C-alpha positions as a printed Julia matrix, in Angstrom:
386×3 Matrix{Float64}:
  -3.96   40.78  -23.14
  -5.49   37.78  -21.43
  -3.66   34.48  -21.04
  -5.44   31.22  -20.35
  -4.68   29.77  -16.96
  -4.34   26.02  -16.64
  -7.06   24.27  -14.62
  -5.83   23.22  -11.19
  -5.88   19.43  -10.89
  -5.4    17.68   -7.55
  -4.39   14.02   -7.76
  -5.09   12.26   -4.46
  -3.53    8.84   -3.93
  -2.67    6.51   -1.05
   0.06    4.85   -3.14
   2.91    6.78   -4.72
   6.63    6.88   -5.35
   9.02    5.73   -4.1
   6.73    2.85   -3.06
   6.58    1.01   -6.38
   3.37   -0.71   -7.32
   0.91   -0.58  -10.22
  -0.63    2.7    -9.09
   2.76    4.39   -8.67
   3.88    3.24  -12.11
   0.57    4.38  -13.6
   0.96    7.87  -12.14
   4.65    8.09  -13.04
   3.67    7.57  -16.68
   0.49    9.66  -16.63
   1.38   12.81  -14.72
   4.07   14.09  -17.15
   1.5    13.78  -19.95
  -0.99   15.95  -18.04
   1.35   18.83  -17.23
   0.82   20.71  -20.49
  -2.9    20.89  -19.81
  -3.15   21.05  -16.0
  -1.49   22.7   -13.04
  -1.0    19.52  -10.99
  -0.76   19.0    -7.24
  -0.23   15.48   -5.88
  -1.4    14.52   -2.39
   0.27   11.29   -1.27
   1.78    9.49    1.72
   5.31   10.49    2.62
   7.26    7.38    1.66
  10.54    9.25    1.36
  12.52   10.69   -1.53
  12.59    9.46   -5.11
  15.1    10.01   -7.89
  12.28   10.41  -10.4
  11.78   14.1   -11.03
   8.11   14.79  -11.79
   7.54   18.55  -11.82
   4.49   18.9    -9.59
   3.6    20.4    -6.27
   3.51   17.73   -3.58
   1.54   17.58   -0.36
   3.07   14.8     1.74
   1.0    13.16    4.47
   3.0    11.32    7.18
   2.41    7.57    7.39
   1.35    5.48   10.35
   3.89    3.36   12.19
   1.75    0.21   11.93
   1.88   -1.88    8.76
  -1.02   -3.81    7.27
   0.59   -6.56    5.23
   3.26   -4.57    3.36
   1.35   -1.29    3.51
   1.83    1.79    5.71
  -1.34    3.89    5.38
  -1.25    7.65    5.63
  -2.2     9.36    8.87
  -5.6    11.01    9.21
  -4.84   14.67    8.36
  -7.92   16.43    6.96
  -6.69   20.04    7.02
  -4.01   20.03    4.27
  -6.23   17.9     2.07
  -9.22   20.21    2.53
  -7.09   23.26    1.65
  -5.81   21.63   -1.53
  -9.31   20.6    -2.61
 -10.66   24.1    -1.91
  -8.12   25.53   -4.34
  -8.72   22.9    -7.05
 -10.85   23.0   -10.19
 -10.87   19.21  -10.48
 -10.01   16.26   -8.22
  -8.67   12.93   -9.51
  -8.52   10.11   -6.93
  -6.72    6.77   -7.24
  -7.57    4.97   -4.0
 -10.02    4.86   -1.12
  -7.58    4.95    1.79
  -7.36    7.92    4.18
  -6.17   10.34    1.47
  -8.58    9.13   -1.21
 -11.53    9.17    1.18
 -10.82   12.68    2.48
 -10.34   13.97   -1.07
 -13.75   12.53   -2.02
 -15.34   13.94    1.1
 -14.1    17.51    0.62
 -14.65   17.51   -3.13
 -18.31   16.69   -2.53
 -18.62   19.2     0.34
 -16.99   21.99   -1.68
 -18.87   21.05   -4.88
 -15.73   20.19   -6.86
 -15.95   17.59   -9.65
 -14.17   14.36   -8.73
 -13.1    11.54  -11.03
 -11.87    8.21   -9.66
  -9.71    5.71  -11.51
 -10.54    2.12  -10.57
  -7.23    0.34  -10.13
  -8.56   -2.65   -8.21
 -11.69   -4.33   -6.93
 -11.24   -3.3    -3.32
 -13.52   -5.91   -1.74
 -11.47   -8.64   -3.46
  -8.08   -7.09   -2.76
  -8.39   -6.15    0.91
  -9.3    -9.57    2.4
  -6.68  -11.36    0.29
  -4.01   -8.87    1.31
  -4.66   -9.53    5.02
  -3.17  -12.41    6.98
  -5.41  -12.39   10.06
  -8.36  -14.79    9.62
 -10.74  -12.76   11.79
 -10.1    -9.62    9.73
 -10.47  -11.55    6.46
 -13.96  -12.68    7.46
 -15.38   -9.17    7.72
 -13.12   -7.3     5.31
 -14.97   -8.08    2.08
 -18.54   -7.05    3.04
 -17.38   -3.96    4.92
 -15.08   -2.87    2.09
 -17.87   -3.41   -0.42
 -20.26   -1.18    1.54
 -17.63    1.53    1.92
 -16.64    1.39   -1.76
 -20.27    1.63   -2.87
 -20.86    4.61   -0.57
 -17.79    6.48   -1.8
 -17.98    5.8    -5.54
 -21.68    6.66   -5.7
 -20.67   10.17   -4.67
 -18.06   10.63   -7.41
 -18.76   12.63  -10.58
 -17.16   10.03  -12.87
 -15.5     6.63  -12.6
 -12.71    5.87  -15.07
 -12.5     2.09  -15.43
  -9.87    0.01  -17.28
 -12.33   -2.35  -18.99
 -16.0    -2.87  -19.77
 -16.3    -5.92  -17.52
 -15.06   -3.88  -14.54
 -17.69   -1.23  -15.32
 -20.36   -3.95  -15.38
 -19.11   -5.46  -12.12
 -19.39   -2.09  -10.37
 -22.9    -1.56  -11.74
 -23.93   -5.02  -10.49
 -22.8    -3.88   -7.05
 -25.2    -0.9    -7.25
 -22.5     1.67   -8.0
 -24.52    3.9   -10.32
 -22.05    6.71  -11.05
 -21.34    7.37  -14.74
 -18.43    5.26  -16.0
 -16.07    5.68  -18.92
 -13.73    2.95  -20.13
 -10.07    3.81  -20.72
  -7.71    0.9   -21.31
  -4.41    0.98  -19.47
  -1.37    1.22  -21.69
   2.35    0.59  -21.97
   5.09    2.69  -23.55
   5.9     0.15  -26.25
   8.91    2.17  -27.37
  10.58    1.53  -24.0
   9.18   -1.88  -23.09
  10.85   -3.98  -25.79
  12.43   -7.4   -26.04
  15.96   -6.04  -26.0
  19.13   -8.13  -25.7
  18.55  -10.94  -23.2
  22.23  -11.83  -22.8
  23.22   -8.22  -22.18
  20.46   -7.86  -19.59
  21.58  -11.04  -17.85
  25.23  -10.03  -17.88
  24.35   -6.7   -16.25
  22.2    -8.45  -13.62
  24.66  -11.33  -13.12
  22.19  -14.0   -14.17
  23.63  -17.1   -15.93
  23.17  -16.76  -19.69
  21.96  -20.35  -20.13
  19.53  -20.45  -17.17
  15.77  -20.78  -17.55
  14.43  -17.66  -15.84
  10.84  -17.6   -14.58
   9.86  -14.15  -13.38
   7.38  -11.84  -11.67
   7.44   -8.16  -10.77
   5.14   -6.26   -8.46
   4.15   -6.05   -4.84
   5.08   -9.08   -2.73
   1.75   -9.48   -0.95
  -0.52  -12.34    0.06
  -3.0   -11.46   -2.69
  -0.3   -12.09   -5.34
  -0.28  -15.83   -4.56
   3.49  -16.12   -4.95
   3.72  -19.31   -2.9
   1.81  -21.14   -5.64
   4.34  -19.77   -8.13
   7.22  -20.97   -5.93
   5.78  -24.49   -5.64
   5.25  -24.69   -9.41
   8.8   -23.45  -10.02
  10.26  -26.15   -7.76
   8.51  -28.84   -9.83
  10.22  -27.72  -13.04
  12.6   -30.29  -14.49
  15.19  -27.77  -15.71
  18.46  -28.2   -13.81
  19.7   -24.68  -14.43
  16.76  -22.47  -13.47
  16.17  -19.19  -11.66
  13.12  -17.6   -10.03
  13.38  -13.82  -10.47
  10.97  -11.86   -8.26
  11.34   -8.08   -8.44
   9.61   -5.99   -5.79
   9.14   -5.3    -2.1
   6.4    -6.3     0.28
   5.5    -8.53    3.21
   8.74   -9.47    4.94
   7.55  -12.97    5.91
   6.83  -13.8     2.26
  10.14  -12.33    1.13
  12.05  -14.48    3.6
  10.22  -17.66    2.5
  10.85  -16.92   -1.17
  14.52  -16.09   -0.54
  15.09  -19.6     0.83
  14.14  -21.21   -2.49
  17.15  -22.54   -4.35
  17.77  -20.39   -7.41
  15.62  -17.46   -6.3
  16.81  -13.94   -7.14
  15.15  -11.1    -5.24
  16.72   -7.72   -6.03
  14.05   -5.69   -4.26
  12.19   -2.73   -5.71
  13.42   -0.76   -8.71
  12.3     2.23  -10.75
  13.69    0.61  -13.9
  12.04   -2.76  -14.41
  12.78   -3.19  -18.13
  16.21   -4.91  -17.83
  14.71   -7.48  -15.44
  11.88   -8.26  -17.85
  14.37   -8.56  -20.69
  16.33  -11.12  -18.65
  13.31  -13.42  -18.21
  12.18  -16.37  -20.34
   8.66  -16.78  -18.89
   6.51  -14.36  -16.92
   3.94  -15.51  -14.35
   1.02  -13.56  -12.86
  -0.35  -15.9   -10.14
  -2.53  -13.26   -8.44
  -5.9   -13.89   -6.79
  -7.24  -10.53   -8.0
  -6.35   -8.01  -10.72
  -8.19   -5.54  -12.93
  -6.1    -5.0   -16.07
  -2.64   -5.71  -14.57
  -0.13   -3.21  -15.88
   2.61   -5.68  -14.92
   1.28   -8.29  -17.36
   1.02   -5.74  -20.17
   4.62   -4.64  -19.55
   5.81   -8.25  -19.73
   3.83   -8.86  -22.93
   5.27   -5.71  -24.5
   8.75   -7.18  -23.87
   7.68  -10.28  -25.85
   7.49  -12.52  -22.81
   5.11  -15.5   -22.84
   2.8   -14.99  -19.86
   1.14  -17.64  -17.7
  -1.61  -16.04  -15.61
  -4.43  -16.92  -13.29
  -7.78  -16.17  -14.99
  -8.61  -12.91  -13.22
 -10.01   -9.51  -14.16
  -9.62   -8.1   -17.65
  -6.63  -10.4   -18.25
  -9.2   -13.07  -19.13
 -10.22  -11.03  -22.16
  -6.95   -9.81  -23.67
  -5.0   -13.05  -23.21
  -6.17  -15.78  -25.57
  -5.12  -19.14  -24.16
  -2.52  -20.8   -26.35
  -2.29  -17.83  -28.72
  -0.69  -14.91  -26.88
  -0.37  -16.44  -23.41
  -1.64  -19.19  -21.12
  -3.94  -19.53  -18.16
  -3.61  -21.93  -15.25
  -6.06  -22.92  -12.54
  -5.62  -20.5    -9.63
  -4.0   -22.12   -6.53
  -3.15  -25.24   -8.58
   0.66  -25.42   -8.5
   0.64  -28.65  -10.52
  -1.33  -27.06  -13.35
   0.97  -24.02  -13.33
   4.05  -26.25  -13.41
   2.67  -28.09  -16.46
   2.25  -24.8   -18.33
   5.74  -23.69  -17.31
   7.22  -27.03  -18.37
   5.53  -26.77  -21.77
   7.15  -23.37  -22.36
  10.46  -24.34  -20.79
  10.94  -27.21  -23.24
   9.99  -25.29  -26.4
  11.94  -22.14  -27.22
  10.07  -21.7   -30.51
   6.74  -21.76  -28.64
   8.02  -19.12  -26.23
   9.06  -16.96  -29.15
   5.75  -17.36  -31.0
   3.63  -16.6   -27.93
   5.87  -13.64  -27.04
   5.54  -12.05  -30.48
   1.77  -12.45  -30.39
   1.72  -10.92  -26.88
   3.57   -7.8   -28.01
   1.3    -7.48  -31.04
  -1.72   -7.44  -28.69
  -0.22   -4.67  -26.57
   0.8    -2.53  -29.55
  -2.66   -2.76  -31.1
  -4.8    -2.25  -27.97
  -2.78   -0.92  -25.03
  -0.61    2.0   -26.11
   0.11    4.67  -23.46
  -0.58    7.59  -25.76
  -4.18    6.42  -26.17
  -4.45    5.82  -22.43
  -3.23    9.31  -21.57
  -5.51   10.97  -24.12
  -8.49    8.92  -22.91
  -7.93    9.99  -19.31
  -7.32   13.62  -20.31
 -10.57   13.6   -22.3
 -12.49   12.11  -19.37
 -11.11   14.72  -16.97
 -11.8    17.5   -19.47
 -15.46   16.49  -19.6
 -15.85   17.49  -15.93
 -14.54   21.03  -16.34
 -16.73   24.04  -17.13
 -16.61   24.93  -20.81
 -15.43   28.45  -20.12
 -11.76   28.52  -19.13
 -10.58   30.98  -16.49
  -8.28   33.72  -17.71
  -5.71   35.85  -16.03
  -4.16   39.06  -17.25
  -0.48   39.3   -18.03
   1.43   41.78  -15.96
């Protein structure tokens, strides 16, 4: 009697646990939902051990000693990546670093279908993540050329919004695209008990807490957030920034009176539940999983007008926008929310309603599974039971 064998899926990524960022959180949610359908192997940099137990085969690529901003790229090791791709039925890439590039290269060479999820606009992200002015000058055009070259050789691009698909097409990236909205597990990301969360985290129960979670990088524009926070009139206030990143930025933010910087965590929900206002000051985002998580926890969000955030946040209804780089404008929005608890509550409820209606993780996972399925041959392989 024949038994269907699961297709072998290789997920290639230059960002993964235990280095927490949007891509790592995305994969931590997605991979368990793919295991019933696929035999999964993850190729990723070796960032050390994690206490999250995701039942997959792992191929760990050692990282370089040199950091770029807060990022240690993987070493150039073609052989293990080529072997994994040769054994795969389908390749799913997340990034265009050394691992993502080599996965693309060997998938094309070995005629394996390859889907790429677009987590960021690379030619916007790379120059803003760099500190060196000389590198910034050339980073955007070179990254754009490289991205166009690579993505035009993919079988399918999975994009988190229609406007991102259009942006890629405008840049002469002609590969077929399918839109799958990112999602949040709204059963886990809930408002919760703010006072209990604060007690556990040792945050004063009557403080005004302005928060952010994510990578502490130059592209996140956290210095504008810090300047806006310092202008707030509230006497008892805290700036809660959860994440790891560029050490220079961390040290500057630590010096701010009232700042709380617990580092990286694999359980962000209690920190979100302890906040009053969430800020996304970033120079560049696509969908921003971090913003959706905050909205799901009924937090009023103040964001720079970037990426798909511009479409799902309606100014004054389920969140607010401020003028990017303008600390005064951001401080005015924060002050408005700080002085009106009822407004915070109304905006927060509307924010969660938006996430529940449009950005549920079950729909995200099924959309990605369907997109991947479309690249497989219709006839499944079979193997005989022994």
